[in-house]
Residue frames relative to the residue before (quaternion, step in Angstrom):
aa qw qx qy qz dx dy dz
M 1.0000 0.0000 0.0000 0.0000 0.00 0.00 0.00
I 0.4119 -0.7006 0.5211 0.2608 3.57 -1.08 0.66
V 0.1981 -0.7365 0.6305 0.1440 3.54 -0.93 0.85
H 0.4682 -0.7281 0.4168 0.2774 3.52 -0.60 1.09
S 0.6312 0.5286 -0.3778 0.4235 3.60 1.05 -0.53
E 0.5299 0.6036 -0.4091 0.4331 3.60 1.20 -0.46
I 0.6704 0.4976 -0.2730 0.4778 3.57 0.82 -1.01
I 0.7124 0.4613 -0.2932 0.4402 3.57 0.76 -0.93
S 0.5694 0.5717 -0.3871 0.4462 3.64 1.22 -0.49
F 0.6551 0.5054 -0.3167 0.4639 3.65 1.12 -0.61
L 0.6726 0.4787 -0.2581 0.5017 3.60 1.22 -0.41
A 0.3799 0.7289 -0.4959 0.2801 3.63 1.18 0.20
V 0.2474 -0.7971 0.5278 0.1578 3.62 -0.88 0.93
K 0.1265 -0.7450 0.6500 0.0810 3.54 -1.14 0.73
G 0.7664 0.0117 -0.0929 0.6355 3.58 -0.31 1.24
L 0.7878 -0.2936 0.2351 0.4877 3.59 -0.59 -1.16
H 0.7119 0.4126 -0.2022 0.5310 3.48 1.32 -0.39
L 0.6905 -0.5032 0.3568 0.3776 3.50 -1.38 0.38
Y 0.4501 -0.6838 0.4934 0.2941 3.59 -0.99 0.76
R 0.7255 0.4288 -0.2381 0.4828 3.59 1.01 -0.79
R 0.2392 -0.7627 0.5843 0.1399 3.59 -1.03 0.78
E 0.6013 -0.5248 0.4115 0.4402 3.61 -1.15 0.25
S 0.0163 0.8107 -0.5818 0.0630 3.52 -0.97 0.79
Q 0.7783 -0.3692 0.1992 0.4672 3.54 -1.19 -0.15
I 0.7536 0.3489 -0.1746 0.5291 3.57 1.26 -0.42
L 0.7443 0.3884 -0.1711 0.5156 3.51 1.36 0.08
E 0.0644 0.7800 -0.6184 0.0707 3.60 -0.91 0.93
F 0.2255 -0.7783 0.5805 0.0794 3.52 -0.97 0.98
K 0.0443 -0.7658 0.6406 0.0347 3.49 -1.14 0.65
E 0.5450 -0.6404 0.4349 0.3219 3.57 -1.07 0.86
Q 0.8090 -0.0756 0.0851 0.5766 3.67 0.65 -1.07
F 0.3882 -0.6895 0.5579 0.2503 3.54 -1.31 0.29
N 0.1201 0.7510 -0.6464 0.0606 3.49 -1.22 0.89
F 0.5941 -0.5936 0.4035 0.3630 3.54 -1.13 0.67
A 0.5717 0.5995 -0.3915 0.4007 3.63 1.10 -0.64
G 0.7239 0.4535 -0.2784 0.4390 3.68 0.99 -0.57
L 0.2937 0.8110 -0.4814 0.1557 3.54 1.10 0.17
A 0.6153 0.5465 -0.3405 0.4547 3.66 1.01 -0.94
D 0.6917 0.4763 -0.2988 0.4532 3.59 0.95 -0.96
Y 0.6244 0.5451 -0.3345 0.4485 3.63 1.04 -0.82
F 0.7309 0.4250 -0.2521 0.4707 3.63 0.83 -1.01
R 0.4755 0.5726 -0.4614 0.4828 3.64 1.22 -0.12
D 0.6788 0.4812 -0.3038 0.4640 3.62 0.86 -0.84
F 0.5756 0.5869 -0.3503 0.4488 3.55 1.17 -0.70
A 0.7132 0.4561 -0.2761 0.4552 3.51 0.82 -1.09
A 0.6391 0.5322 -0.3370 0.4414 3.64 1.09 -0.78
F 0.6224 0.5155 -0.3270 0.4899 3.65 1.04 -0.81
A 0.6853 0.5018 -0.2964 0.4367 3.62 0.72 -0.98
N 0.6813 0.4878 -0.2956 0.4588 3.53 0.98 -0.78
N 0.6930 0.3959 -0.2756 0.5358 3.60 1.30 -0.31
R 0.7690 -0.3434 0.2470 0.4793 3.59 -0.48 -1.10
G 0.6358 -0.4663 0.3452 0.5091 3.58 1.21 0.35
G 0.1251 0.7955 -0.5910 0.0474 3.55 -1.37 0.00
Y 0.4768 -0.6593 0.5180 0.2639 3.46 -1.51 -0.04
L 0.1455 -0.7348 0.6541 0.1051 3.58 -1.13 0.68
I 0.0302 -0.8351 0.5489 -0.0190 3.57 -0.45 1.14
F 0.1773 -0.7902 0.5818 0.0750 3.68 -0.85 1.02
G 0.6368 0.4799 -0.4200 0.4333 3.53 -1.02 1.08
V 0.6328 0.5251 -0.3466 0.4513 3.53 1.21 0.30
T 0.2715 -0.7794 0.5330 0.1867 3.67 -0.52 0.88
D 0.4317 -0.7072 0.5237 0.1979 3.39 -1.38 0.60
S 0.8513 0.1150 -0.0592 0.5085 3.73 -1.11 0.64
P 0.3880 -0.5261 -0.6098 0.4480 1.77 0.77 2.26
R 0.5495 -0.6465 0.4445 0.2874 3.34 -1.27 0.56
T 0.1175 0.8080 -0.5549 0.1593 3.60 -0.18 1.29
A 0.4938 -0.6510 0.5112 0.2664 3.54 -1.26 0.64
S 0.0226 0.8684 -0.4949 0.0234 3.70 0.36 1.18
G 0.4387 -0.7114 0.4387 0.3301 3.52 1.31 -0.54
L 0.5583 -0.6345 0.4049 0.3490 3.57 -1.13 0.45
S 0.5083 -0.6227 0.4745 0.3588 3.57 -1.09 0.53
D 0.6964 -0.4481 0.3299 0.4532 3.63 -1.16 0.11
R 0.6354 0.5548 -0.2731 0.4625 3.52 1.05 -1.13
A 0.6978 0.4556 -0.2757 0.4790 3.68 0.78 -1.15
L 0.6603 0.5277 -0.3168 0.4303 3.61 0.92 -0.75
D 0.6024 0.5464 -0.3168 0.4881 3.51 1.19 -0.83
Q 0.6926 0.4654 -0.2936 0.4664 3.55 0.81 -1.03
F 0.6469 0.5003 -0.3550 0.4529 3.70 0.81 -0.78
S 0.6807 0.4952 -0.3157 0.4378 3.62 0.90 -0.91
K 0.6450 0.5154 -0.3075 0.4731 3.68 1.23 -0.30
L 0.3685 0.7448 -0.5021 0.2397 3.62 1.19 -0.07
D 0.2084 -0.7607 0.6021 0.1243 3.53 -0.99 0.81
P 0.4237 -0.7292 0.4711 0.2584 3.63 -0.40 1.23
E 0.6800 0.5115 -0.3035 0.4288 3.62 0.82 -1.01
A 0.6844 0.4652 -0.3017 0.4735 3.57 1.07 -0.78
I 0.6081 0.4949 -0.3900 0.4829 3.71 1.03 -0.45
T 0.6166 0.5534 -0.3483 0.4385 3.60 0.95 -0.90
G 0.6883 0.4929 -0.2827 0.4510 3.54 0.86 -0.96
Y 0.6294 0.5261 -0.3423 0.4582 3.45 1.04 -0.76
I 0.6397 0.5045 -0.3308 0.4762 3.57 0.93 -0.91
L 0.6786 0.4853 -0.3257 0.4449 3.75 0.68 -0.82
E 0.6845 0.5117 -0.2905 0.4304 3.46 1.08 -0.69
N 0.7789 0.3813 -0.1438 0.4767 3.55 1.16 -0.77
F 0.7524 0.3054 -0.1726 0.5575 3.57 1.31 -0.25
S 0.5423 -0.6625 0.3865 0.3430 3.62 -1.01 0.60
T 0.7775 0.2118 -0.1320 0.5772 3.63 1.20 -0.27
D 0.5470 -0.5918 0.4466 0.3887 3.66 -1.10 0.46
I 0.2502 -0.7177 0.6343 0.1413 3.51 -1.25 0.56
Y 0.2709 -0.7726 0.5600 0.1270 3.55 -0.80 1.10
W 0.0241 0.8094 -0.5649 0.1584 3.53 -0.57 1.32
D 0.0659 -0.7556 0.6439 0.1009 3.55 -1.51 0.15
S 0.1648 -0.7927 0.5750 0.1172 3.53 -1.06 0.41
A 0.0368 0.7820 -0.6222 -0.0055 3.54 -1.35 0.36
I 0.3012 -0.6920 0.6153 0.2278 3.49 -1.39 0.37
V 0.1056 -0.8311 0.5459 0.0078 3.46 -0.71 1.18
E 0.2396 -0.7697 0.5735 0.1457 3.65 -0.94 0.90
H 0.0626 0.7933 -0.5987 0.0917 3.52 -0.79 1.08
E 0.8604 -0.0593 0.0120 0.5060 3.55 -0.71 1.06
G 0.7151 -0.4635 0.2456 0.4621 3.52 1.07 1.03
K 0.6613 0.4319 -0.3216 0.5223 3.68 1.21 0.21
Y 0.3199 -0.7520 0.5564 0.1504 3.52 -1.21 0.55
F 0.0763 -0.8020 0.5921 -0.0167 3.50 -1.06 1.07
G 0.3175 -0.7202 0.5906 0.1778 3.56 -1.05 0.75
A 0.0410 -0.7924 0.6075 -0.0364 3.59 -0.99 0.90
F 0.1248 -0.7027 0.6949 0.0875 3.49 -1.37 0.80
K 0.1162 -0.7431 0.6505 0.1056 3.50 -1.21 0.72
V 0.1378 -0.7998 0.5836 0.0266 3.50 -0.66 1.12
E 0.3539 -0.7621 0.5165 0.1648 3.50 -0.91 1.15
E 0.5753 -0.5570 0.4702 0.3711 3.64 -1.17 0.51
A 0.4693 -0.6874 0.4722 0.2904 3.69 -0.72 1.08
K 0.4560 -0.6559 0.5499 0.2439 3.57 -1.17 0.66
S 0.7746 0.1860 -0.0731 0.6001 3.46 1.06 -0.80
K 0.0077 -0.8074 0.5881 -0.0464 3.55 -0.34 1.23
P 0.6283 -0.1508 -0.7520 -0.1300 1.61 -2.32 1.04
I 0.4053 -0.6370 0.5828 0.3006 3.49 -1.34 0.49
I 0.1526 -0.8146 0.5595 0.0079 3.61 -0.81 1.22
A 0.4522 -0.6762 0.5002 0.2967 3.52 -0.97 0.85
R 0.2753 -0.8004 0.5063 0.1647 3.66 -0.81 0.79
K 0.7839 0.2808 -0.1035 0.5440 3.59 1.19 -0.38
D 0.4351 -0.5709 0.6091 0.3373 3.64 -1.36 0.29
L 0.1900 0.8045 -0.5476 0.1297 3.52 -0.78 0.95
G 0.7601 0.4090 -0.2803 0.4201 3.65 -1.15 0.44
T 0.7007 -0.4225 0.3712 0.4391 3.53 -1.39 0.07
N 0.8412 0.0411 -0.0380 0.5378 3.65 -0.78 0.97
Q 0.5475 -0.6168 0.3937 0.4060 3.59 1.19 0.67
T 0.0263 -0.7872 0.6161 -0.0047 3.75 0.53 1.04
L 0.7669 0.1821 -0.1485 0.5972 3.61 0.89 -0.75
Q 0.1271 -0.8070 0.5756 0.0366 3.56 -0.99 0.99
N 0.5521 -0.6405 0.4157 0.3348 3.53 -0.83 1.14
G 0.8466 0.2480 -0.1696 0.4394 3.50 -0.95 0.96
S 0.5839 0.6085 -0.3458 0.4113 3.47 1.42 -0.04
I 0.2319 -0.7435 0.6133 0.1319 3.61 -1.18 0.60
Y 0.1875 -0.7917 0.5783 0.0601 3.49 -0.65 1.23
Y 0.0653 -0.7980 0.5991 -0.0013 3.53 -1.22 0.77
R 0.4077 -0.7149 0.5119 0.2461 3.53 -1.09 0.75
Y 0.0860 -0.7553 0.6487 0.0363 3.54 -0.71 1.13
G 0.7573 -0.3788 0.2494 0.4699 3.62 -1.23 -0.05
G 0.8718 -0.0346 0.0005 0.4886 3.57 -0.36 1.20
R 0.7859 0.2110 -0.1816 0.5522 3.61 1.12 0.26
T 0.3456 -0.6799 0.6088 0.2183 3.44 -1.47 0.33
Q 0.1597 0.7507 -0.6309 0.1134 3.57 -1.01 0.85
K 0.6808 -0.4428 0.3863 0.4373 3.45 -1.43 0.02
I 0.5992 -0.6338 0.3828 0.3045 3.46 -1.05 0.92
Q 0.3462 -0.7308 0.5473 0.2159 3.63 -1.05 0.71
S 0.7133 -0.5048 0.2835 0.3949 3.55 -1.17 0.50
A 0.6343 0.5491 -0.3346 0.4292 3.57 0.97 -0.86
E 0.7030 0.4657 -0.2584 0.4713 3.58 0.77 -1.02
L 0.6659 0.4790 -0.3159 0.4767 3.65 0.96 -0.66
E 0.6258 0.5075 -0.3557 0.4736 3.53 1.01 -0.65
S 0.6211 0.5166 -0.3593 0.4672 3.64 0.98 -0.82
I 0.6383 0.5227 -0.3436 0.4486 3.74 0.79 -0.79
I 0.6994 0.4553 -0.2994 0.4625 3.58 0.79 -0.88
N 0.6285 0.5166 -0.3472 0.4664 3.62 0.97 -0.81
K 0.6300 0.5188 -0.3555 0.4556 3.63 0.90 -0.83
R 0.6322 0.5217 -0.3491 0.4542 3.70 0.87 -0.85
I 0.6567 0.4935 -0.3146 0.4756 3.67 0.90 -0.93
E 0.6749 0.5163 -0.2884 0.4413 3.55 0.79 -0.89
R 0.6831 0.4650 -0.3188 0.4642 3.55 1.03 -0.76
T 0.6609 0.5216 -0.3216 0.4333 3.49 1.14 -0.68
N 0.6294 0.5477 -0.2960 0.4650 3.44 1.18 -0.75
K 0.6303 0.5082 -0.3152 0.4951 3.58 1.03 -0.74
D 0.6305 0.5146 -0.3595 0.4564 3.63 0.86 -0.79
W 0.6781 0.4769 -0.3296 0.4518 3.63 0.86 -0.90
I 0.6484 0.5215 -0.3540 0.4270 3.57 0.96 -0.87
D 0.6520 0.5176 -0.3238 0.4495 3.61 0.92 -0.93
H 0.6462 0.5312 -0.3092 0.4523 3.59 1.02 -0.87
V 0.6837 0.4733 -0.2771 0.4815 3.64 0.93 -0.99
T 0.6030 0.5619 -0.3441 0.4497 3.58 1.07 -0.76
E 0.6496 0.5073 -0.3183 0.4684 3.59 0.94 -1.00
I 0.6649 0.4778 -0.3302 0.4697 3.65 0.84 -0.91
G 0.6528 0.5147 -0.3366 0.4423 3.65 0.88 -0.79
S 0.6001 0.5858 -0.3851 0.3853 3.70 0.98 -0.55
S 0.7754 0.2621 -0.1962 0.5399 3.58 1.11 -0.69
G 0.5611 -0.6141 0.3734 0.4106 3.61 1.18 0.00
P 0.5484 -0.6043 0.4544 0.3573 3.70 -1.01 0.67
R 0.6716 0.4929 -0.3469 0.4309 3.76 0.81 -0.64
E 0.7226 0.4201 -0.2382 0.4946 3.59 1.06 -0.42
A 0.5820 0.6138 -0.3533 0.3997 3.61 1.24 0.17
F 0.2061 -0.7293 0.6335 0.1557 3.45 -1.23 0.66
V 0.2776 -0.7448 0.5848 0.1619 3.49 -1.29 0.50
F 0.2170 -0.7455 0.6127 0.1474 3.62 -0.76 1.00
R 0.2655 -0.7618 0.5775 0.1249 3.55 -0.70 1.18
A 0.6586 -0.5079 0.3940 0.3912 3.57 -1.36 0.34
N 0.6815 0.5115 -0.2764 0.4444 3.54 1.22 -0.60
S 0.5692 -0.6295 0.3552 0.3919 3.54 1.49 0.30
K 0.5579 0.5852 -0.4189 0.4134 3.62 1.15 0.08
I 0.3647 -0.7161 0.5567 0.2105 3.54 -1.25 0.63
E 0.2631 -0.7373 0.5964 0.1773 3.61 -0.70 1.03
H 0.2650 -0.7960 0.5279 0.1323 3.49 -0.62 1.28
T 0.1678 -0.7469 0.6352 0.1030 3.55 -1.09 0.73
R 0.7157 -0.4645 0.2743 0.4437 3.49 -1.26 0.13
N 0.8423 0.1899 -0.1039 0.4936 3.81 -0.33 -0.29
G 0.9495 0.2936 -0.0635 0.0908 3.14 -0.64 -0.30
A 0.7165 -0.4463 0.3397 0.4148 3.40 -1.34 -0.48
F 0.2444 -0.7348 0.6027 0.1927 3.51 -1.37 0.37
I 0.4394 -0.7115 0.4961 0.2336 3.47 -1.18 0.56
V 0.1275 -0.7756 0.6151 0.0624 3.53 -0.90 0.91
D 0.5382 -0.6313 0.4584 0.3190 3.50 -1.02 0.84
E 0.6013 -0.6196 0.3597 0.3538 3.64 -0.96 0.88
E 0.6452 0.5131 -0.3247 0.4636 3.56 0.94 -0.91
L 0.6830 0.4811 -0.3218 0.4456 3.62 0.91 -0.98
A 0.5895 0.5986 -0.3637 0.4023 3.58 1.06 -0.77
K 0.6452 0.5526 -0.3202 0.4192 3.56 0.96 -0.88
K 0.6931 0.4832 -0.2752 0.4587 3.57 1.15 -0.64
L 0.6355 0.5731 -0.3089 0.4152 3.65 1.28 -0.43
K 0.2311 -0.7307 0.6301 0.1252 3.46 -1.18 0.77
F 0.2304 -0.7751 0.5774 0.1130 3.57 -0.76 1.17
V 0.2115 -0.7811 0.5854 0.0503 3.50 -1.10 1.03
R 0.3098 -0.7592 0.5341 0.2058 3.61 -0.41 0.91
E 0.5494 -0.6190 0.4559 0.3274 3.54 -1.02 0.90
G 0.7863 0.2844 -0.2228 0.5012 3.55 -0.89 0.89
H 0.7708 0.3115 -0.1776 0.5266 3.62 1.26 -0.19
F 0.2614 0.8135 -0.4653 0.2309 3.49 1.17 0.98
T 0.0028 -0.7696 0.6384 -0.0118 3.54 -0.87 0.95
E 0.3784 -0.7806 0.4288 0.2522 3.59 -0.42 0.96
N 0.0507 -0.7982 0.5997 -0.0252 3.52 -0.75 0.93
G 0.3559 -0.8249 0.3736 0.2309 3.62 0.18 1.21
G 0.8374 0.2409 -0.1296 0.4733 3.51 -0.69 0.93
A 0.5060 0.6537 -0.4213 0.3731 3.55 1.31 -0.29
A 0.4072 -0.6441 0.5807 0.2864 3.49 -1.15 0.65
A 0.1002 0.8275 -0.5400 0.1162 3.64 -0.61 1.10
L 0.1282 -0.7353 0.6520 0.1334 3.59 -1.20 0.55
K 0.4888 -0.6598 0.5155 0.2449 3.52 -1.04 0.84
L 0.1833 -0.8257 0.5267 0.0844 3.62 -0.54 1.03
V 0.0011 -0.7617 0.6479 -0.0051 3.57 -0.64 1.07
G 0.7462 0.2557 -0.2098 0.5777 3.70 -0.47 1.07
D 0.5943 -0.5681 0.4365 0.3656 3.51 -1.26 -0.49
I 0.5352 -0.6074 0.5102 0.2904 3.39 -1.47 0.57
V 0.0158 -0.8033 0.5947 0.0291 3.66 -0.57 1.01
P 0.3662 -0.7344 0.5103 0.2571 3.63 -0.64 1.04
V 0.1863 -0.7583 0.6207 0.0708 3.45 -1.12 0.89
D 0.4293 -0.6918 0.5106 0.2765 3.64 -0.98 0.77
T 0.6787 -0.5136 0.3490 0.3923 3.49 -1.27 0.65
L 0.4257 -0.7102 0.4750 0.2978 3.56 -0.79 0.79
E 0.3665 -0.7054 0.5691 0.2104 3.48 -1.10 0.90
V 0.1982 -0.7832 0.5824 0.0900 3.58 -0.60 1.19
E 0.4236 -0.6877 0.4998 0.3127 3.48 -0.97 0.80
R 0.4313 -0.6833 0.5359 0.2447 3.46 -1.28 0.67
I 0.3559 -0.7066 0.5461 0.2751 3.55 -0.95 0.63
I 0.3988 -0.7282 0.5016 0.2430 3.52 -0.78 1.05
E 0.4835 -0.6584 0.5091 0.2712 3.49 -0.89 1.04
E 0.4311 -0.6780 0.5171 0.2952 3.50 -1.03 0.83
D 0.7192 -0.4450 0.2883 0.4489 3.59 -1.19 0.59
L 0.4616 -0.6977 0.4722 0.2778 3.65 -0.73 1.05
F 0.6687 0.5410 -0.3233 0.3945 3.58 0.88 -0.76
K 0.5639 0.5688 -0.3779 0.4644 3.57 1.28 -0.31
K 0.7338 0.3763 -0.2401 0.5121 3.58 0.97 -0.78
Y 0.7652 0.2342 -0.1119 0.5891 3.60 1.04 -0.74
P 0.0502 0.8571 -0.5126 0.0109 3.72 0.34 1.03
L 0.7116 0.5015 -0.2616 0.4167 3.63 1.09 -0.15
S 0.3525 -0.6930 0.5805 0.2420 3.53 -0.89 0.86
A 0.6883 -0.4654 0.3443 0.4372 3.59 -1.33 0.24
T 0.7002 0.4826 -0.2938 0.4364 3.59 0.98 -0.90
E 0.6200 0.5217 -0.3295 0.4847 3.56 1.09 -0.74
L 0.6272 0.5098 -0.3566 0.4684 3.64 1.01 -0.78
A 0.6936 0.4734 -0.3203 0.4385 3.66 0.71 -1.01
N 0.6406 0.5154 -0.3684 0.4339 3.65 0.95 -0.72
E 0.6788 0.4689 -0.3391 0.4520 3.62 0.82 -0.58
V 0.6427 0.5170 -0.3144 0.4700 3.55 0.99 -0.78
V 0.6121 0.5242 -0.3633 0.4675 3.70 0.92 -0.70
K 0.6220 0.5459 -0.3630 0.4282 3.65 1.02 -0.50
T 0.4513 0.7339 -0.4076 0.3026 3.61 1.26 -0.30
G 0.7752 -0.2724 0.2146 0.5280 3.56 0.91 -0.86
R 0.6741 -0.4688 0.3692 0.4353 3.55 -1.33 0.17
G 0.7892 0.3332 -0.2514 0.4504 3.57 -1.12 0.74
V 0.5622 0.5836 -0.3885 0.4387 3.62 1.28 -0.08
S 0.0054 0.8188 -0.5741 0.0038 3.65 -0.47 0.98
K 0.7051 -0.4439 0.3553 0.4238 3.55 -1.27 0.21
N 0.6180 0.5878 -0.2928 0.4322 3.52 1.07 -0.96
S 0.6818 0.4837 -0.2570 0.4849 3.42 1.01 -1.09
V 0.6094 0.5417 -0.3451 0.4649 3.60 1.10 -0.52
W 0.6764 0.4702 -0.3098 0.4748 3.57 0.93 -0.94
T 0.6143 0.5399 -0.3626 0.4468 3.63 1.13 -0.66
A 0.6183 0.5524 -0.3151 0.4619 3.58 1.01 -0.99
I 0.6765 0.4870 -0.2979 0.4652 3.67 0.83 -0.94
A 0.6727 0.4842 -0.3166 0.4612 3.61 0.96 -0.63
D 0.6481 0.5540 -0.2979 0.4292 3.49 1.01 -1.08
N 0.7685 0.3407 -0.1657 0.5156 3.62 1.00 -0.86
N 0.4479 -0.7271 0.4510 0.2595 3.61 1.22 0.42
M 0.2000 0.8140 -0.5247 0.1487 3.61 1.00 0.72
K 0.6246 0.5735 -0.3559 0.3927 3.65 0.97 -0.52
T 0.7259 0.3898 -0.2181 0.5230 3.50 1.32 -0.44
N 0.5810 0.5009 -0.3665 0.5265 3.55 1.36 0.22
S 0.3644 -0.7766 0.4946 0.1394 3.43 -0.74 1.32
D 0.4272 0.6734 -0.4329 0.4202 3.53 1.42 0.09
Y 0.8085 0.3453 -0.0492 0.4739 3.31 1.05 -1.26
S 0.8371 0.0208 0.0898 0.5392 3.52 0.94 -0.84
V 0.0106 -0.7548 0.6526 0.0652 3.61 -1.30 0.38
Y 0.5184 -0.6076 0.4868 0.3536 3.51 -1.21 0.34
N 0.3144 -0.7540 0.5580 0.1458 3.52 -0.99 0.97
F 0.1165 -0.8422 0.5247 0.0423 3.61 0.25 1.20
R 0.4339 -0.7386 0.4525 0.2479 3.62 -0.76 0.92
N 0.8044 -0.0132 -0.0011 0.5939 3.54 1.23 -0.52
K 0.7008 -0.4833 0.3109 0.4226 3.62 -1.19 0.23
K 0.5859 0.5758 -0.3536 0.4473 3.57 1.15 -0.83
Q 0.6674 0.5065 -0.3300 0.4348 3.69 0.79 -0.84
K 0.6918 0.4851 -0.2959 0.4455 3.43 0.97 -0.85
T 0.6119 0.5839 -0.2853 0.4508 3.55 1.18 -0.85
D 0.6400 0.5153 -0.2863 0.4928 3.50 1.09 -1.04
Y 0.6627 0.5060 -0.3026 0.4619 3.52 0.76 -0.94
E 0.6974 0.4904 -0.2843 0.4386 3.69 0.81 -0.90
N 0.6616 0.5098 -0.2645 0.4822 3.52 1.37 -0.66
S 0.8015 0.2835 -0.1147 0.5139 3.53 0.92 -1.07
G 0.3934 -0.7239 0.4883 0.2879 3.67 1.10 -0.39
K 0.6162 0.5220 -0.3746 0.4555 3.54 1.31 0.10
L 0.3178 -0.7790 0.5170 0.1577 3.54 -0.90 0.99
S 0.4916 -0.6803 0.4760 0.2625 3.59 -0.88 1.05
S 0.5854 -0.6325 0.4022 0.3090 3.59 -0.90 0.92
V 0.7117 0.4439 -0.2729 0.4711 3.54 1.14 -0.57
T 0.5229 0.6081 -0.4354 0.4089 3.62 1.23 0.10
S 0.2005 -0.7690 0.5996 0.0944 3.61 -0.75 1.10
S 0.3810 -0.6503 0.5899 0.2898 3.52 -1.50 0.03
I 0.1477 -0.7311 0.6531 0.1309 3.52 -1.26 0.56
Y 0.3267 -0.7835 0.5244 0.0663 3.55 -1.15 0.90
S 0.4486 -0.6773 0.5337 0.2351 3.50 -1.26 0.69
V 0.6269 -0.4783 0.4501 0.4192 3.54 -1.41 0.21
Q 0.5927 0.5554 -0.3887 0.4349 3.62 0.97 -0.54
A 0.5985 0.5780 -0.3213 0.4522 3.65 1.11 -0.78
L 0.6512 0.5184 -0.2737 0.4820 3.44 1.05 -0.97
S 0.6679 0.5302 -0.2791 0.4415 3.54 0.89 -0.97
F 0.6313 0.5728 -0.2671 0.4494 3.47 1.18 -0.98
L 0.6867 0.5060 -0.2234 0.4716 3.38 0.97 -1.11
Q 0.6453 0.5165 -0.2966 0.4783 3.54 0.90 -1.01
N 0.6742 0.4800 -0.3106 0.4675 3.66 0.86 -0.87
L 0.6097 0.5839 -0.3125 0.4356 3.54 1.05 -0.86
F 0.7676 0.3756 -0.2337 0.4638 3.56 0.74 -0.99
K 0.5932 0.5595 -0.3810 0.4358 3.55 1.19 -0.44
N 0.6946 0.4283 -0.2464 0.5229 3.61 1.22 -0.64
């Protein structure tokens, strides 16, 4: 859901111009029109493939000022049909994209806004060639970099693929660990066809929330209650403590995040003339890279520092950030363009 104060914060003015610049999570457009849908939804896919973001209409370029929507653009934006947009997305992309829209009034002017959620299943891939000059190209994956949308680079695509593999592996490990807690001979398997695969001995495990919804009927004491969820009970109910699931030990952080902030900045400065360390720090802040685990994590010196941060949300001044090779690639591409 769009919170209007979020949009208004993007429209804050410093001097005569907007305080906020376009970034990894923010794109401005001057006006809205239906003819530009392919271009807008290219941004939708790019935001969803990264961390989500906002597309705001009513902001001019060079200089970037909050001018508001024209009457015609406001009328078109107000006539948006959510079902039509959802159908358009499903027709043109491999996976659904979750979004919301709103019209925001600020200082007597009206602005249109889309909020796009980060995709749960990545990558989202274009399925058709569409738009002027093929704005969308069949088979292309779009990604949001600092202030621009483009086809995804190898580092970001590799990260998406690795995360899918890691998530699948973790699901299997958790599942096998749960079976191991009770032993394979005492396990039952629930099939997709709702049948229970019986094994030799034993008990099967029911999720706690599901158990609350079940009614147990003792053998020999059955009274029909139409539609009630029931299991036939043979023997006694024995309470079982919650299973303790093994934690997967995180791999050495320095393998995934080998660069200190200084090492990262030194490499990025080599990108070209005019790139300074200060501009690197600004780019890191503008693109929220310190809070994106693809790029950076906090290098806590001890467990207490980490626990204090998790409890209070306040970071110790002595806690530094370390960065991935993907962060370096992102910044190098940002400054080259």
